[in-house]
Structures are given as structure tokens and as C-alpha cells.
N, C-alpha and C positions, 0 to 999 in steps of 0.2 A: 503493501501499500503506500500512496506517494509521502502522505508525511510519517510513517515510518521509516521509508528512505532518509528523508528529509533531516531527522531525530539522530539514525544512525550516523551521518555525517556529522551530524553536532557534537556526539556524542566522541567519535572518532579523533575531533580534530578539537575536541574540547573549545568548541567556539561557534558558538550561536549567530555570528555577524551575516549578513546578508549586503552584498555591494552593491549599490543600487546605480545603474549606468544610466544617469540622468544628464547623458551628454552631450551637451551645449558646446555647438563650434566654437564659443567664444572660450570655454575651459580649455582647450587644446593650445599647446606651443605654438611661439611665433613661427617655428619654423615650419610645424606643421598645416599654418594657418595661410602660408606664403602663396601667393597667386592665385589663390580659389577666389575663382568667380561666379561660380556657378552652384546650383543643388547637388550638380553629379559630383562637383568637386569636394565639395560639404561634405557630402554622403561618404565618400570615397576614404577621406581622411579619419571621419569619426569612426568609420567601421575598422580603419587599422589601428586607430586608438584602442578602440576597444578589445581586439584582437589582440593586442601585445599588454595590456592590462589584465584579462582574463588569463595569458600565459603566467602572469606571474605572480596571480593571487589564487589558482585555482586549485593548491595543494594544502592552504592554508584556512580556506574559508568555505563552505558548504553549499551556498546560494547565491543570486546573482538576482536582481529585479531591476528590468527594462521599463525604464516607463516611458510610454508609446508616444506622449506627447511631444517632446523632445525630437524626436523623427518624422512625425506628419509634418512639422512646420517647414521640413524642407521636400516637402512634394513627395512623387510619386520614388524617385531617388533615395528620400530619406526614410521611406516605408521598405524598399527593398534592405537598407541598409540594417533597417530594425529585425528583418527577418533572419539575413545574415546573423546579425547578434544572437540571435535566440539560438539558431543553429550550432554556431560554433561553441557557444556557453557550455549546450547541451553535449556536444563532441567532446570537453573535457572534463566531463560528470559531474557539473553542477547543477543544483537544482533550481528550475528557471522557473522564473514569475513573471509572467505579465504584466505590467503593471497600466490595466487599459479602462479600469473601472465604468464597466460595460453593465447595461440591463436596459431593456426595455417590456413591452407586454410579451405575452407567452410567445406567438411565433418569431418576434424578432428577435427575443432573448435566444432561442433556438439555433438561429441562425450565428449571432455571437459566438454560443458555448463551441459550435462547431469550428469557427474562426480559429480560436485559440486552445482550444482544449482537445476537440475530436475531429471527425473527416468528413469532405465535402464529395459527395457522388457527380462522377461526369460521366454518365453512360455506365460502363463496366469497371470503373475506376475510381478508387477512393483515395481522393488529395488531400493533404495538410497544408492549411494558410498559412498561421502563423503559430508552429510549434510548441506549445510550451507544458511546464507542469502544473504549472498555476496561475488562475488569471485572477486579479481583481474585480470585484464586483459591489454596484449598489443596491441594497436590498430594500430601498424606501419603496418601490413600486409593488413589494407584497411575494405573496408564497409563487406567483405565476411566471414573476419573473424570473425566481430563483431556482425553481425546478428544471426546467431546462438545461442549465448548468447540474445541477445536480447528478440528472440521468448520464450526461456526460465523465462525470467523477466518477460512476458505477460503472459505468461501461468499458472507459478506457483507462482507469487506475490513474485519473488528474485529482485537482484540487481548487479549491475557490479559497479566497479570503475578502468577506463581504466588511462591506465599509462598518462599526459597531461606534467607535469613539475615538474622531479623526484628533489628526495634532494641532490643524490650524486654530485657533483663540476663537474666532467665531464661529467655529463647530458647535458651540455651545449654547447657538441661540435656537438650535433645534434640537439637538441631541442630548440636550439636560431639560428639557421642557417635562414637567411634573404629566404624567396622566392622569387620568380620572380615578383610576386604581390605588396612585399614590406612589407608582413605580415610575424612573426618570425615562425617558425615549431612549437611552443608549441600553438601558438594563436590558428592557422589552426585545430591544432588536436585539440584543443578544441572547436572550431566550429562544427567539426565533432559531439562530445559529444554529443553538443548542440543540434544537428538535431538527432541523435540514439535517443536518449530521450524524442522525441516530443510524441508519445505516451503513454509514463506513466506516466504523470505529478500527482504528486499527492494534497492534501489539502492545504498542505504550500506553494505550488509551485516549488517545487524541484522534478526531474524526480528519477526516478529508475537506469539511465545509469549516474554514479558519474565520478568525474576526481582526482586522483591522483594530488595534487598539493603540492609541499614541501614547510615548514617554512621558510628555510633556504633561500628562494627568492621572500622576498617582494613586490619589486617592479612589476615582471611577476605577481603575486599572484594576485595583486590590480587588474592589467590588466584585467585578468581571470575572476575577480571577478564581473568586470563592465560588460563584454562583454555576459557573461554565467549567465545570472539571475535564468536559471533555473536548474541550476547544482550544485548539491550537493559536496562539499569536500571532500575526506580525504586526511589530513596535514600530512603528517610523518616528523620528521627530528627535533621534541622539545625535547631538555634534550639533550642527549649524543651526536647528528650529530650538535649541535650548535646553534640550532632555540630556541625562546624564546616566549612568549608570546606577547610581543609588534610587534615584526616581522610577526605573522601571524596574526594579528587583522583584516589584510586589507582581508582576506581570508573570512570575515564575514561580511554581512547584516549590516543595521539599527535596524534591529529586533533582531541584537544578533544572529543570525541563518546563515546558509549554510556551514557547517564542522562540520568536528567530527577530534581530534588531536588525533595522535597516541604517545605514552611513552611505550618503552619496557624495556631495559636496568633498565631505572632509574627506573624505577618499579619492576622489578623482582631482581634486584641486590641491592634494596635500603638498606637492613639488612645490607650488607657489607661495608657503608658506617655509618648508622646510630645506626647499632647494635639493637638488639633483636629477635626475630624471623621474618624467612624471609616472613611470611603472613601476622604479626602485622606492620612490618616493611613497606611493600606494601602498605598494608591499609593507614596508616597516609602518603605515597608517593603519594598517588591517591587525599588524601583530600588537600594536600599542591599544587597541580595540581591544584584540583578545585577551588581554593582560587584565584589562580598565574591568572588565566585566567578568571576566573569572573572579575579580578579587571581591565581587559583590556577591555573585551569584552560587560561586562555589564551585564544587566538583561535580559536572553535569552527567546527570543517569546514577548517580551515588545512590 
């Protein structure tokens, strides 16, 4: 089961880090940016940046998250770079999260689910559009927008991460609203996620239907960890967004498991702060993050 595979990697590496490949062209070193004039030029260089970075971190981190917006802005060429990045990361043994935050009504959700998790039939051939292990989804359309994704999770051994308590400050405008039954919106959504994942629970007790829970909200995260025993967390907000290891400790259980922590700019742009090549600085940033998280979380899988 895909969440078991992710947890296996976390235990083996003692590292719950997910590297976010939010690769803005401006993040690239000047020599890689020089002379680019078209989207095709940009996409080619972004892909080269990603591949080299992946080569230097794939043995010390278990997963990457590839945010689609940073590729869509470069048009068709950018989307090709997105596809090639997903494929390359998977070939290097990483668990690949497509950060696309998709959802719609049932029939359209089914198309999104096939695009990122499943297959699309063309006559007698089954083809994969943007193959990934997980995709992020927005659950606020309710069950008919989520169940098509769950169906692909069951059929293809894939996973999803549903937005529950996001790391952005204004998320509280909706997610912290108190419902008539006295439960906050984020907790109610978390309960739905726990229910949606009941059919996909793996050997570690976590399902393939996970939750996005920001590191910047430790109190809410602690409550969600308490009431969602079978839900694995994707944890954004570490580093540039203000979250730290102590703040996200509550996302993890007594065995040191329960989540994977995303860091994007802190790794992609580490060379701008610390010097050296972008790929060596990225590797050092991953090592530093692993030490920081381990010091707070403890041994994972204990």
C-alpha cells in the first residue's frame, strides 16, 4: 500500500522530509537562466535543475511534492517539464506527490483522478497522463467529488491528501468556523477524511486518504492527530512559512510516525543563503532538516 511505502522510506532514512519542487525560474542560478527567451527555454532549464537536485537528494529523503502551478505558468512546455519531473523522481525511487489541489463534481473529479492516479483509455490502450503516487485534493465539494479519487486509490494503489487545516493564515476564515454541532470546520472535514480512508488502511494503521495539516497551527494539529488515528498528514509550512520542528511535533504519534513534512524554498534556494552549488546546498539543507526534525520527533518507527 502506498502509505506503507512512504512510511517504510521514512523509517529507513529516519527522515520525514518531503522536498517541494516549486521550481520557479527565478530560483535557478544565473548561469542557468542566461539567454532564456521562451517558455521552451525555461522548461528545459527547470527540468535540468530538478533532475540534478533529485540526483543529489534521492538517497536521503523519501518523497518529493511537485506543485503544478509553477509549471502551468510556463504553458505547454512547462507542463511537459512537470510530467518529466514526476517521471524522473519516480524512477529514482521517490514517492511522488502531485500538488494540484484538484476537485469538482463527480464526473469531472473522475477525470482528474484518472489524470493523476489512474489511466485513460484510448481504444484498446490504457495511458497515464501525469502519473504520481499521491495527488492533493480539495474536499469542500463533499463526497461525490472525493469518492472518484478513492476509487483510483483502491484500484491503482495510490493516495490522496485532502485539504483540512492549511498553513496559510487566512485559511482560518473558513476552516475555523464553528458548526452548529460545536465542531470546527477543519475537524469536521478531518472526520470525513478518516471515513473516506476506511477501505485503504495499511500495515502501519494509516490509510491512503491523508490530510493536509499545516505546521503553523500546532493546536489544531494536535486535535486532529488525536481524533484522526488512521489519517497520515502532509505537513506544509515548515521553514519559509514560519513553521518549525517544535510546532509540528503534535502531528506525530508516539511511534514517531504520522506525517511527512514539506519544505520547498528552504531547499531549492538554500544555495542563495549558504553558498555553493544549488544541488550541494540542497543536500545539506535536507540533512539539516532531518537532524532538526529527528531531534524533536525522536526515532521514527520506534
